[in-house]
N, C-alpha and C positions, 0 to 999 in steps of 0.2 A: 572852374573847374581843376578839379587837382586828378595829376596821372600823364604818363608818357604820353605825349603828342601824337605819337606812331602808333599806338595802341587801337582797336576797336572797342575794345572794353572799355576804356578812359570814354569816349562819346556815349555809347552804350549807358552808362550811370551818369552821366550828364544828362541823360533821356535826350541825345538827339533829333529820337524818331519825332519829338514832341515839339521841336523848336521852329520858328518860321524862316530862319534866314542863321546862316553860320560864317561868320565873320574873319579872317586870317590877317594879321598883320606883322606877320619876324619877316622875317627874310625870305628871300625868295625862294629856297629850297625847302624850307619851314613849311610856308605856305601852298606850297605843292605837295608835301606830306602830309598837310592837313589834310589838304580838299582830297585827296586820293583815299587818307583813310577813312574820312566821313562817308565816300560813297564803298567803302567796303562793307561799313555797317550796314547798309538796304537804304538809309533814309534817303528820301528824295526830297531834296530843299534849295533852294539858291546858295551860292556862296561866293562869298565878297573876297577878296583879297589882293593887298596892295604889294606891286611889284617893283624891284628898281630896275632891273635887266629888259632889253627891246626882245630876248629872245624869249623871255615867261611869257609873252603874250602865244606863243605856240599853243601853248594849253588847251586855246578854245577850243581846237581842232580833233580834240583828242578824244575818246568814248566818255570822259571825264566832264566834257562839257555839254552832255546831252540836256535837254529841257529837262525840268528848271534853267532857267541861267546860270554860266556863269561870268563872274563880270570882275575884272580886273583894274586897281587905280594905278595910276604910275605914279611911283614919288621922285618928287624933283625939284629942285630949288624955283623951277616954274608950275605955272598954274597944271591941275591934276588933270590929264584925259582918263574917258572913261570907255571902254572898249566894253561891250556885253556881244 
């Protein structure tokens, strides 16, 4: 995928509407931006995003996290935990 991560046209060009899943593995602020931008395109699909911060899990309670599911995987030196 080529283009700015905060531009819905980037995801439309990548045909996100035909994707089965979007995975974002950048910094917390970037993955949040990716998730909201993908939702802005109107695509309805699961989004998986890694997170470092404890407060990043609060995204699950926003309209962005409506079904299909949003899953975040916490990155740390210990075993990863998954929340849905």
